MDAnalysis code that builds the backbone (N, CA, C; Angstrom):
import MDAnalysis as mda
import numpy as np

u = mda.Universe.empty(660, n_residues=220, atom_resindex=np.repeat(np.arange(220), 3), trajectory=True)
u.add_TopologyAttr("name", ["N", "CA", "C"] * 220)
u.add_TopologyAttr("resid", np.arange(1, 221))
u.add_TopologyAttr("resname", ["MET", "SER", "ASP", "SER", "VAL", "TYR", "GLN", "LEU", "PHE", "ALA", "ARG", "PHE", "PHE", "ILE", "PHE", "TYR", "LEU", "PRO", "LEU", "LEU", "PHE", "SER", "LEU", "CYS", "VAL", "HIS", "GLU", "TRP", "ALA", "HIS", "ALA", "TRP", "VAL", "ALA", "SER", "LEU", "LYS", "GLY", "ASP", "ASN", "LEU", "ALA", "ARG", "ASP", "GLU", "GLY", "ARG", "LEU", "SER", "LEU", "ASN", "PRO", "VAL", "VAL", "HIS", "ALA", "ASP", "LEU", "LEU", "GLY", "THR", "VAL", "PHE", "LEU", "PRO", "LEU", "LEU", "SER", "ILE", "PHE", "THR", "GLY", "LEU", "PRO", "VAL", "PHE", "GLY", "TRP", "ALA", "LYS", "PRO", "VAL", "PRO", "VAL", "ASN", "PRO", "SER", "VAL", "LEU", "ALA", "ASP", "PRO", "LYS", "ASN", "ASP", "LEU", "PHE", "TRP", "ILE", "ALA", "PHE", "ALA", "GLY", "PRO", "LEU", "SER", "ASN", "PHE", "CYS", "LEU", "SER", "LEU", "ILE", "GLY", "THR", "VAL", "LEU", "LEU", "ILE", "VAL", "LEU", "TYR", "ILE", "LEU", "SER", "GLY", "THR", "LEU", "GLY", "LEU", "TYR", "VAL", "GLU", "ILE", "LEU", "GLY", "LEU", "THR", "LEU", "GLU", "ALA", "PHE", "ILE", "TYR", "ILE", "ASN", "LEU", "LEU", "LEU", "GLY", "PHE", "PHE", "ASN", "LEU", "ILE", "PRO", "LEU", "HIS", "PRO", "LEU", "ASP", "GLY", "GLY", "LYS", "VAL", "LEU", "ALA", "ARG", "PHE", "LEU", "PRO", "VAL", "GLU", "TRP", "ASN", "TRP", "ARG", "LEU", "GLU", "GLN", "TRP", "GLU", "THR", "TYR", "THR", "SER", "PHE", "ILE", "LEU", "ILE", "ALA", "LEU", "PHE", "VAL", "THR", "GLY", "GLY", "PHE", "SER", "TYR", "LEU", "ILE", "PHE", "PRO", "ALA", "TYR", "TRP", "LEU", "SER", "VAL", "GLN", "LEU", "ILE", "ALA", "PHE", "ALA", "ARG", "PHE", "PHE", "ALA"])
u.atoms.positions = np.array([
    [101.335, 134.155, 142.981],
    [101.934, 134.408, 141.670],
    [102.131, 135.910, 141.480],
    [103.351, 136.328, 141.118],
    [103.645, 137.746, 140.936],
    [102.909, 138.291, 139.721],
    [102.775, 139.623, 139.694],
    [102.067, 140.259, 138.579],
    [102.769, 140.005, 137.250],
    [104.109, 139.997, 137.247],
    [104.851, 139.800, 135.997],
    [104.636, 138.402, 135.437],
    [104.640, 137.398, 136.321],
    [104.403, 136.030, 135.873],
    [102.969, 135.879, 135.381],
    [102.034, 136.492, 136.082],
    [100.632, 136.441, 135.665],
    [100.469, 137.064, 134.287],
    [101.145, 138.193, 134.037],
    [101.047, 138.862, 132.746],
    [101.607, 138.006, 131.621],
    [102.702, 137.267, 131.914],
    [103.280, 136.371, 130.909],
    [102.298, 135.259, 130.556],
    [101.682, 134.685, 131.575],
    [100.691, 133.634, 131.324],
    [99.507, 134.189, 130.542],
    [99.098, 135.404, 130.887],
    [97.964, 136.018, 130.205],
    [98.291, 136.274, 128.738],
    [99.493, 136.798, 128.449],
    [99.885, 137.061, 127.066],
    [100.012, 135.753, 126.284],
    [100.510, 134.708, 126.960],
    [100.630, 133.407, 126.310],
    [99.252, 132.897, 125.907],
    [98.298, 132.988, 126.786],
    [96.948, 132.478, 126.521],
    [96.217, 133.345, 125.506],
    [96.336, 134.669, 125.656],
    [95.559, 135.591, 124.828],
    [96.123, 135.705, 123.424],
    [97.458, 135.667, 123.292],
    [98.074, 135.929, 121.992],
    [98.709, 134.696, 121.337],
    [99.495, 133.946, 122.103],
    [100.239, 132.856, 121.463],
    [99.350, 131.700, 121.049],
    [98.448, 131.275, 121.905],
    [97.589, 130.139, 121.564],
    [96.706, 130.430, 120.350],
    [96.085, 131.624, 120.248],
    [95.338, 131.931, 119.013],
    [96.236, 131.961, 117.780],
    [97.467, 132.493, 117.917],
    [98.392, 132.513, 116.786],
    [98.746, 131.095, 116.357],
    [99.051, 130.234, 117.320],
    [99.437, 128.857, 117.019],
    [98.307, 128.122, 116.296],
    [97.091, 128.262, 116.796],
    [95.944, 127.611, 116.164],
    [95.726, 128.150, 114.751],
    [95.835, 129.458, 114.588],
    [95.600, 130.086, 113.285],
    [96.632, 129.649, 112.255],
    [97.880, 129.523, 112.668],
    [98.926, 129.048, 111.764],
    [98.654, 127.607, 111.328],
    [98.199, 126.793, 112.267],
    [97.894, 125.389, 111.937],
    [96.744, 125.299, 110.929],
    [95.699, 126.089, 111.141],
    [94.569, 126.079, 110.209],
    [95.017, 126.574, 108.842],
    [95.861, 127.590, 108.818],
    [96.377, 128.136, 107.558],
    [97.075, 127.048, 106.740],
    [97.984, 126.320, 107.381],
    [98.726, 125.278, 106.662],
    [97.834, 124.083, 106.343],
    [96.924, 123.751, 107.249],
    [95.969, 122.664, 106.973],
    [95.149, 122.984, 105.734],
    [94.731, 124.247, 105.585],
    [93.921, 124.657, 104.436],
    [94.698, 124.451, 103.133],
    [95.984, 124.806, 103.140],
    [96.819, 124.548, 101.963],
    [96.812, 123.058, 101.619],
    [97.060, 122.233, 102.637],
    [97.156, 120.783, 102.427],
    [95.823, 120.197, 101.985],
    [94.727, 120.697, 102.553],
    [93.404, 120.172, 102.221],
    [93.039, 120.463, 100.767],
    [93.259, 121.708, 100.335],
    [92.934, 122.065, 98.955],
    [93.857, 121.327, 97.989],
    [95.128, 121.184, 98.350],
    [96.052, 120.423, 97.505],
    [95.558, 118.994, 97.322],
    [95.063, 118.394, 98.414],
    [94.529, 117.037, 98.336],
    [93.297, 116.984, 97.438],
    [92.434, 118.001, 97.535],
    [91.257, 118.061, 96.673],
    [91.641, 118.151, 95.200],
    [92.766, 118.803, 94.943],
    [93.228, 118.983, 93.564],
    [94.061, 117.804, 93.058],
    [94.209, 116.766, 93.888],
    [94.911, 115.567, 93.448],
    [96.349, 115.458, 93.885],
    [96.835, 116.431, 94.673],
    [98.205, 116.390, 95.176],
    [98.177, 115.922, 96.634],
    [98.602, 114.694, 96.874],
    [98.558, 114.112, 98.217],
    [99.903, 114.166, 98.937],
    [100.853, 114.948, 98.405],
    [102.182, 115.020, 99.012],
    [102.104, 115.516, 100.454],
    [101.374, 116.605, 100.677],
    [101.259, 117.145, 102.034],
    [100.544, 116.164, 102.956],
    [99.501, 115.521, 102.450],
    [98.771, 114.538, 103.263],
    [99.676, 113.377, 103.642],
    [100.473, 112.890, 102.683],
    [101.360, 111.763, 102.948],
    [102.455, 112.119, 103.946],
    [102.794, 113.404, 104.029],
    [103.813, 113.848, 104.984],
    [103.197, 114.254, 106.324],
    [101.904, 113.989, 106.486],
    [101.240, 114.258, 107.755],
    [100.836, 115.696, 107.966],
    [100.805, 116.498, 106.888],
    [100.501, 117.921, 107.043],
    [99.007, 118.222, 106.959],
    [98.198, 117.239, 106.611],
    [96.750, 117.431, 106.600],
    [96.248, 117.207, 108.028],
    [96.653, 118.110, 108.910],
    [96.434, 117.932, 110.337],
    [96.442, 119.292, 111.019],
    [95.797, 119.370, 112.182],
    [95.847, 120.575, 113.004],
    [96.836, 120.423, 114.155],
    [97.640, 119.369, 114.101],
    [98.655, 119.140, 115.125],
    [99.777, 120.165, 114.966],
    [100.028, 121.025, 115.951],
    [101.059, 122.056, 115.821],
    [102.447, 121.494, 115.553],
    [102.702, 120.290, 116.031],
    [104.048, 119.709, 115.896],
    [104.425, 119.538, 114.431],
    [103.478, 119.132, 113.576],
    [103.802, 118.853, 112.177],
    [103.957, 120.138, 111.356],
    [103.469, 121.251, 111.876],
    [103.550, 122.513, 111.137],
    [104.593, 123.471, 111.704],
    [105.126, 123.159, 112.874],
    [105.964, 124.114, 113.592],
    [107.286, 124.396, 112.878],
    [107.595, 125.673, 112.766],
    [108.909, 126.134, 112.325],
    [109.603, 126.676, 113.567],
    [110.816, 126.204, 113.846],
    [111.486, 126.541, 115.104],
    [111.582, 128.053, 115.305],
    [111.910, 128.777, 114.235],
    [112.058, 130.224, 114.356],
    [110.710, 130.932, 114.362],
    [109.868, 130.651, 113.349],
    [108.644, 131.411, 113.167],
    [107.483, 131.010, 114.045],
    [107.474, 129.751, 114.518],
    [106.348, 129.270, 115.312],
    [106.669, 129.208, 116.804],
    [107.938, 129.084, 117.118],
    [108.330, 128.905, 118.518],
    [109.137, 130.100, 119.037],
    [110.315, 130.318, 118.454],
    [111.250, 131.286, 119.035],
    [110.730, 132.724, 118.999],
    [110.420, 133.226, 117.800],
    [110.022, 134.635, 117.689],
    [108.711, 134.952, 118.409],
    [107.655, 134.112, 118.258],
    [106.421, 134.423, 118.998],
    [106.610, 134.405, 120.511],
    [107.364, 133.415, 121.019],
    [107.580, 133.357, 122.469],
    [108.473, 134.501, 122.932],
    [109.438, 134.892, 122.091],
    [110.270, 136.048, 122.426],
    [109.419, 137.300, 122.555],
    [108.453, 137.448, 121.654],
    [107.568, 138.613, 121.714],
    [106.698, 138.582, 122.963],
    [106.348, 137.373, 123.437],
    [105.577, 137.238, 124.670],
    [106.367, 137.813, 125.844],
    [107.668, 137.481, 125.900],
    [108.505, 137.899, 127.026],
    [108.931, 139.358, 126.925],
    [108.996, 139.895, 125.709],
    [109.464, 141.272, 125.540],
    [108.324, 142.279, 125.439],
    [107.100, 141.791, 125.222],
    [105.975, 142.681, 125.088],
    [105.759, 143.212, 123.690],
    [106.538, 142.713, 122.705],
    [106.373, 143.128, 121.322],
    [105.118, 142.492, 120.718],
    [104.600, 143.044, 119.614],
    [103.447, 142.421, 118.956],
    [103.746, 140.983, 118.552],
    [102.811, 140.088, 118.803],
    [103.018, 138.668, 118.532],
    [102.739, 138.379, 117.064],
    [103.714, 137.770, 116.411],
    [103.555, 137.413, 115.006],
    [104.452, 136.222, 114.718],
    [104.125, 135.463, 113.653],
    [104.954, 134.307, 113.317],
    [104.500, 133.643, 112.045],
    [105.106, 132.497, 111.769],
    [104.745, 131.725, 110.582],
    [105.005, 130.249, 110.858],
    [104.485, 129.401, 109.998],
    [104.672, 127.953, 110.137],
    [105.469, 127.428, 108.951],
    [105.816, 126.155, 109.021],
    [106.573, 125.506, 107.947],
    [105.687, 125.374, 106.715],
    [106.167, 125.816, 105.543],
    [105.330, 125.760, 104.329],
    [104.925, 124.327, 103.985],
    [103.711, 124.183, 103.478],
    [103.214, 122.881, 103.037],
    [103.828, 122.540, 101.678],
    [104.353, 121.321, 101.497],
    [104.935, 120.942, 100.201],
    [103.846, 120.714, 99.154],
    [104.146, 121.111, 97.931],
    [103.198, 120.955, 96.823],
    [103.942, 120.353, 95.634],
    [103.281, 119.411, 94.950],
    [103.860, 118.775, 93.766],
    [103.053, 119.184, 92.535],
    [103.468, 120.257, 91.833],
    [102.684, 120.747, 90.699],
    [102.539, 119.734, 89.563],
    [103.462, 118.773, 89.469],
    [103.448, 117.845, 88.336],
    [102.229, 116.925, 88.338],
    [101.562, 116.760, 89.482],
    [100.396, 115.867, 89.541],
    [99.079, 116.632, 89.435],
    [99.143, 117.944, 89.311],
    [97.935, 118.751, 89.231],
    [97.396, 118.756, 87.806],
    [96.091, 118.653, 87.662],
    [95.468, 118.619, 86.338],
    [95.598, 119.959, 85.624],
    [95.467, 121.036, 86.386],
    [95.557, 122.394, 85.828],
    [96.462, 123.204, 86.755],
    [97.789, 123.049, 86.629],
    [98.721, 123.628, 87.599],
    [98.516, 125.112, 87.880],
    [98.301, 125.913, 86.858],
    [98.201, 127.357, 87.072],
    [97.014, 127.710, 87.956],
    [95.838, 127.170, 87.644],
    [94.651, 127.446, 88.452],
    [94.685, 126.724, 89.798],
    [95.151, 125.473, 89.782],
    [95.176, 124.697, 91.027],
    [96.138, 125.315, 92.037],
    [97.306, 125.771, 91.588],
    [98.258, 126.404, 92.495],
    [97.698, 127.699, 93.066],
    [96.899, 128.389, 92.257],
    [96.236, 129.604, 92.751],
    [95.345, 129.280, 93.946],
    [94.500, 128.261, 93.798],
    [93.565, 127.936, 94.873],
    [94.272, 127.350, 96.085],
    [95.320, 126.570, 95.852],
    [96.090, 126.023, 96.975],
    [96.722, 127.156, 97.771],
    [97.276, 128.142, 97.073],
    [97.918, 129.275, 97.745],
    [96.889, 130.162, 98.441],
    [95.775, 130.432, 97.749],
    [94.768, 131.338, 98.286],
    [94.045, 130.737, 99.490],
    [94.051, 129.409, 99.595],
    [93.336, 128.742, 100.694],
    [93.853, 129.167, 102.060],
    [95.157, 129.417, 102.168],
    [95.731, 129.795, 103.459],
    [95.198, 131.123, 103.965],
    [95.400, 132.224, 103.222],
    [94.842, 133.514, 103.668],
    [93.325, 133.485, 103.817],
    [92.642, 132.784, 102.903],
    [91.188, 132.701, 102.996],
    [90.760, 132.058, 104.310],
    [91.497, 131.040, 104.738],
    [91.167, 130.384, 106.015],
    [91.300, 131.367, 107.174],
    [92.290, 132.257, 107.105],
    [92.462, 133.242, 108.178],
    [91.333, 134.256, 108.192],
    [90.890, 134.686, 107.019],
    [89.765, 135.613, 106.972],
    [88.493, 134.943, 107.504],
    [88.320, 133.667, 107.170],
    [87.160, 132.919, 107.689],
    [87.238, 132.792, 109.211],
    [88.432, 132.540, 109.731],
    [88.604, 132.431, 111.187],
    [88.282, 133.751, 111.880],
    [88.638, 134.872, 111.240],
    [88.327, 136.168, 111.849],
    [86.811, 136.366, 111.948],
    [86.078, 135.890, 110.948],
    [84.615, 135.989, 110.994],
    [84.038, 135.046, 112.040],
    [84.611, 133.843, 112.133],
    [84.162, 132.899, 113.166],
    [84.437, 133.484, 114.556],
    [85.606, 134.109, 114.707],
    [85.932, 134.746, 115.977],
    [84.938, 135.838, 116.331],
    [84.476, 136.578, 115.326],
    [83.489, 137.628, 115.558],
    [82.160, 137.034, 116.038],
    [81.737, 135.941, 115.398],
    [80.501, 135.272, 115.812],
    [80.629, 134.767, 117.250],
    [81.762, 134.178, 117.585],
    [81.974, 133.683, 118.953],
    [81.985, 134.827, 119.958],
    [82.523, 135.961, 119.539],
    [82.545, 137.127, 120.431],
    [81.126, 137.636, 120.678],
    [80.301, 137.612, 119.644],
    [78.884, 137.996, 119.808],
    [78.193, 137.061, 120.790],
    [78.426, 135.750, 120.617],
    [77.829, 134.760, 121.530],
    [78.316, 135.000, 122.958],
    [79.612, 135.309, 123.100],
    [80.175, 135.573, 124.427],
    [79.470, 136.750, 125.093],
    [79.261, 137.827, 124.345],
    [78.616, 139.000, 124.919],
    [77.147, 138.714, 125.248],
    [76.486, 137.919, 124.423],
    [75.097, 137.573, 124.706],
    [74.995, 136.759, 125.999],
    [76.000, 135.884, 126.224],
    [76.001, 135.027, 127.418],
    [76.787, 135.623, 128.573],
    [77.191, 136.876, 128.447],
    [78.102, 137.467, 129.434],
    [77.553, 137.437, 130.853],
    [76.220, 137.508, 130.979],
    [75.638, 137.508, 132.310],
    [75.841, 136.208, 133.059],
    [76.032, 135.106, 132.340],
    [76.180, 133.808, 133.002],
    [77.640, 133.361, 133.126],
    [78.561, 134.070, 132.445],
    [79.967, 133.649, 132.464],
    [80.811, 134.394, 133.484],
    [80.315, 135.494, 133.992],
    [80.983, 136.212, 135.065],
    [82.388, 136.673, 134.719],
    [83.363, 136.296, 135.567],
    [84.738, 136.778, 135.448],
    [85.437, 136.280, 134.195],
    [84.936, 135.221, 133.568],
    [85.587, 134.661, 132.394],
    [85.367, 135.519, 131.138],
    [84.396, 136.413, 131.191],
    [84.067, 137.205, 130.005],
    [85.252, 138.040, 129.557],
    [85.924, 138.699, 130.485],
    [87.010, 139.611, 130.112],
    [88.156, 138.874, 129.435],
    [88.625, 137.781, 130.033],
    [89.759, 137.059, 129.464],
    [89.388, 136.396, 128.143],
    [88.190, 135.838, 128.057],
    [87.744, 135.227, 126.806],
    [87.523, 136.283, 125.727],
    [87.005, 137.431, 126.136],
    [86.790, 138.514, 125.188],
    [88.092, 139.016, 124.606],
    [89.100, 139.216, 125.455],
    [90.410, 139.669, 124.982],
    [91.040, 138.639, 124.053],
    [90.856, 137.361, 124.382],
    [91.418, 136.293, 123.545],
    [90.761, 136.278, 122.169],
    [89.452, 136.408, 122.127],
    [88.738, 136.416, 120.845],
    [89.072, 137.667, 120.033],
    [89.231, 138.801, 120.693],
    [89.620, 140.023, 119.986],
    [91.003, 139.859, 119.369],
    [91.950, 139.268, 120.140],
    [93.283, 139.008, 119.608],
    [93.214, 138.012, 118.458],
    [92.346, 137.015, 118.579],
    [92.165, 136.000, 117.544],
    [91.702, 136.639, 116.237],
    [90.762, 137.570, 116.334],
    [90.251, 138.267, 115.144],
    [91.372, 139.057, 114.481],
    [92.099, 139.833, 115.275],
    [93.160, 140.685, 114.731],
    [94.293, 139.859, 114.141],
    [94.731, 138.823, 114.845],
    [95.842, 137.985, 114.374],
    [95.512, 137.353, 113.034],
    [94.289, 136.867, 112.883],
    [93.920, 136.218, 111.620],
    [93.825, 137.214, 110.471],
    [93.328, 138.406, 110.742],
    [93.315, 139.425, 109.698],
    [94.739, 139.805, 109.303],
    [95.620, 139.910, 110.293],
    [97.013, 140.253, 110.005],
    [97.684, 139.160, 109.187],
    [97.473, 137.900, 109.563],
    [98.037, 136.785, 108.796],
    [97.482, 136.755, 107.379],
    [96.184, 137.008, 107.247],
    [95.573, 136.997, 105.916],
    [96.147, 138.058, 105.008],
    [96.227, 139.308, 105.499],
    [96.758, 140.401, 104.690],
    [98.252, 140.214, 104.410],
    [98.996, 139.773, 105.421],
    [100.435, 139.583, 105.258],
    [100.731, 138.565, 104.165],
    [100.024, 137.445, 104.210],
    [100.307, 136.376, 103.251],
    [99.839, 136.698, 101.843],
    [99.019, 137.733, 101.697],
    [98.576, 138.138, 100.360],
    [99.477, 139.195, 99.733],
    [100.551, 139.583, 100.423],
    [101.525, 140.473, 99.793],
    [102.043, 139.763, 98.533],
    [101.950, 140.396, 97.357],
    [102.262, 139.694, 96.096],
    [103.750, 139.524, 95.823],
    [104.432, 138.873, 96.750],
    [105.857, 138.590, 96.599],
    [106.122, 137.144, 96.992],
    [106.993, 136.475, 96.265],
    [107.461, 135.165, 96.697],
    [108.419, 135.368, 97.866],
    [108.430, 134.505, 98.878],
    [107.800, 133.181, 98.935],
    [106.408, 133.176, 99.576],
    [105.781, 134.322, 99.738],
    [104.465, 134.374, 100.371],
    [103.387, 133.824, 99.443],
    [102.234, 133.509, 100.030],
    [101.110, 133.000, 99.236],
    [100.704, 133.995, 98.155],
    [100.836, 135.276, 98.462],
    [100.443, 136.295, 97.503],
    [101.219, 136.216, 96.203],
    [102.480, 135.774, 96.271],
    [103.262, 135.605, 95.052],
    [102.692, 134.516, 94.166],
    [102.204, 133.452, 94.782],
    [101.613, 132.342, 94.020],
    [100.217, 132.715, 93.520],
    [99.504, 133.532, 94.294],
    [98.199, 134.021, 93.837],
    [98.379, 134.921, 92.619],
    [99.372, 135.800, 92.683],
    [99.655, 136.702, 91.561],
    [100.063, 135.932, 90.313],
    [100.749, 134.802, 90.509],
    [101.236, 134.017, 89.373],
    [100.100, 133.572, 88.463],
    [98.906, 133.412, 89.007],
    [97.750, 133.001, 88.204],
    [97.465, 134.002, 87.094],
    [97.848, 135.255, 87.288],
    [97.488, 136.314, 86.345],
    [98.692, 136.845, 85.555],
    [99.836, 136.173, 85.688],
    [101.042, 136.620, 84.996],
    [101.447, 135.629, 83.910],
    [102.128, 136.106, 82.862],
    [102.717, 135.174, 81.895],
    [103.719, 134.264, 82.600],
    [103.883, 133.050, 82.088],
    [104.763, 132.056, 82.711],
    [106.174, 132.596, 82.891],
    [106.686, 133.282, 81.887],
    [108.065, 133.780, 81.956],
    [108.227, 134.823, 83.059],
    [107.237, 135.713, 83.201],
    [107.308, 136.723, 84.255],
    [107.331, 136.068, 85.635],
    [106.448, 135.085, 85.817],
    [106.403, 134.414, 87.111],
    [107.691, 133.652, 87.381],
    [108.265, 133.040, 86.346],
    [109.533, 132.327, 86.521],
    [110.611, 133.277, 87.014],
    [110.653, 134.481, 86.455],
    [111.648, 135.467, 86.879],
    [111.410, 135.907, 88.326],
    [110.150, 136.088, 88.685],
    [109.843, 136.468, 90.061],
    [110.275, 135.380, 91.045],
    [110.085, 134.121, 90.651],
    [110.515, 133.010, 91.511],
    [112.028, 132.998, 91.658],
    [112.754, 133.368, 90.588],
    [114.210, 133.419, 90.671],
    [114.673, 134.519, 91.618],
    [113.841, 135.549, 91.776],
    [114.199, 136.664, 92.658],
    [113.706, 136.448, 94.094],
    [113.271, 135.233, 94.406],
    [112.668, 134.967, 95.711],
    [113.597, 135.333, 96.855],
    [114.893, 135.047, 96.698],
    [115.848, 135.368, 97.758],
    [115.873, 136.868, 98.021],
    [115.850, 137.660, 96.940],
    [115.905, 139.110, 97.093],
    [114.609, 139.655, 97.690],
    [113.483, 139.099, 97.264],
    [112.216, 139.579, 97.812],
    [112.081, 139.211, 99.288],
    [112.729, 138.122, 99.701],
    [112.744, 137.782, 101.132],
    [113.460, 138.869, 101.921],
    [114.550, 139.383, 101.354],
    [115.268, 140.482, 101.999],
    [114.416, 141.753, 102.028],
    [113.624, 141.952, 100.979],
    [112.724, 143.106, 100.938],
    [111.708, 143.019, 102.079],
    [111.177, 141.830, 102.285],
    [110.205, 141.633, 103.364],
    [110.844, 141.893, 104.721],
    [112.079, 141.421, 104.893],
    [112.802, 141.662, 106.150],
    [113.040, 143.156, 106.337],
    [113.424, 143.833, 105.240],
    [113.672, 145.274, 105.309],
    [112.402, 146.032, 105.672],
    [111.268, 145.616, 105.112],
    [109.995, 146.248, 105.443],
    [109.674, 146.092, 106.923],
    [109.970, 144.905, 107.448],
    [109.713, 144.642, 108.859],
    [110.598, 145.512, 109.744],
    [111.885, 145.590, 109.392],
    [112.851, 146.338, 110.203],
    [112.571, 147.834, 110.163],
    [112.206, 148.348, 108.998],
    [112.008, 149.793, 108.836],
    [110.606, 150.261, 109.204],
    [109.739, 149.343, 109.564],
    [108.378, 149.724, 109.933],
    [107.433, 149.820, 108.758],
    [107.875, 149.328, 107.596],
    [107.023, 149.380, 106.419],
    [105.755, 148.562, 106.551],
    [105.768, 147.590, 107.459],
    [104.585, 146.757, 107.648],
    [103.452, 147.509, 108.352],
    [103.727, 148.759, 108.771],
    [102.658, 149.538, 109.399],
    [101.504, 149.742, 108.426],
    [101.836, 149.780, 107.107],
    [100.782, 149.900, 106.099],
    [99.947, 148.631, 106.020],
    [100.562, 147.502, 106.376],
    [99.839, 146.230, 106.420],
    [99.027, 146.133, 107.695],
    [99.614, 146.580, 108.803],
    [98.952, 146.485, 110.092],
    [97.686, 147.336, 110.116],
    [97.728, 148.488, 109.450],
    [96.587, 149.412, 109.513],
    [95.286, 148.776, 109.022],
    [95.243, 148.179, 107.797],
    [93.958, 147.597, 107.369],
    [93.511, 146.445, 108.261],
    [94.468, 145.630, 108.736],
    [94.104, 144.529, 109.629],
    [93.561, 145.074, 110.940],
    [94.225, 146.108, 111.471],
    [93.773, 146.705, 112.729],
    [92.422, 147.382, 112.552],
    [92.273, 148.156, 111.454],
    [91.025, 148.881, 111.225],
    [89.854, 147.917, 111.101],
    [90.032, 146.847, 110.311],
    [88.942, 145.905, 110.109],
    [88.626, 145.145, 111.391],
    [89.654, 144.816, 112.167],
    [89.398, 144.127, 113.439],
    [88.624, 145.019, 114.393],
    [88.929, 146.316, 114.394],
    [88.191, 147.263, 115.245],
    [86.722, 147.306, 114.840],
    [86.461, 147.275, 113.535],
    [85.064, 147.307, 113.060],
    [84.317, 146.039, 113.478],
    [84.966, 144.887, 113.336],
    [84.321, 143.623, 113.701],
    [84.077, 143.540, 115.203],
    [85.062, 143.997, 115.984],
    [84.916, 143.957, 117.437],
    [83.820, 144.922, 117.882],
    [83.770, 146.106, 117.264],
    [82.721, 147.084, 117.609],
    [81.345, 146.513, 117.271],
    [81.253, 145.808, 116.158],
    [79.987, 145.190, 115.786],
    [79.576, 144.148, 116.823],
    [80.550, 143.340, 117.282],
    [80.241, 142.321, 118.280],
    [79.808, 142.960, 119.609],
    [80.459, 144.067, 119.987],
    [80.136, 144.726, 121.252],
    [78.741, 145.336, 121.231],
    [78.186, 145.511, 120.055],
    [76.815, 146.021, 119.944],
    [75.842, 145.089, 120.672],
    [76.215, 143.798, 120.764],
    [75.323, 142.819, 121.392],
    [75.574, 142.671, 122.884],
    [76.561, 143.431, 123.406],
    [76.874, 143.318, 124.830],
    [75.723, 143.888, 125.669],
])
């Protein structure tokens, strides 16, 4: 196997698989909390699942992440949004807040779980031999990807989760207007991505991942 093919397989394993799993957990968390709040729409559509097929968005889950694998760009993506029926919620304003917040919260929890697994890996490093390096890199990528997904989705703009989280603290009319501007805010997000504005988002995710990884390496 040539070095280039090996590198592609390595990037696929280290970056894409953790991203795919993290996206599935993110959407599952939305569906699970919605079900707890009495909205079974996502469950009835099969979204209360960790199966990547039911959450996959052709562009955000397949095309762009795999393109980044082949081009060497940072791996990032998104999944198909979970459907929510506010009309069946007992307390729509608060319930929608928790349904929206569940996604980013799940990513932050995964980053902590990844840190614990990395600590266990370093403690057992003497018995795992050559597998330590590849597993360590995968867990480090897993920690960073989940922090990035968590911070990204908390940007207080629709259609991101952060827009719905912010809605909990806004007057109904203000939030209605923000929802009407969703198309424009989507362009703002694209512009931020193109112009490098997301570097301000990447920094806290990167900084915190470095701290967690350094803490885990203390046990090496």
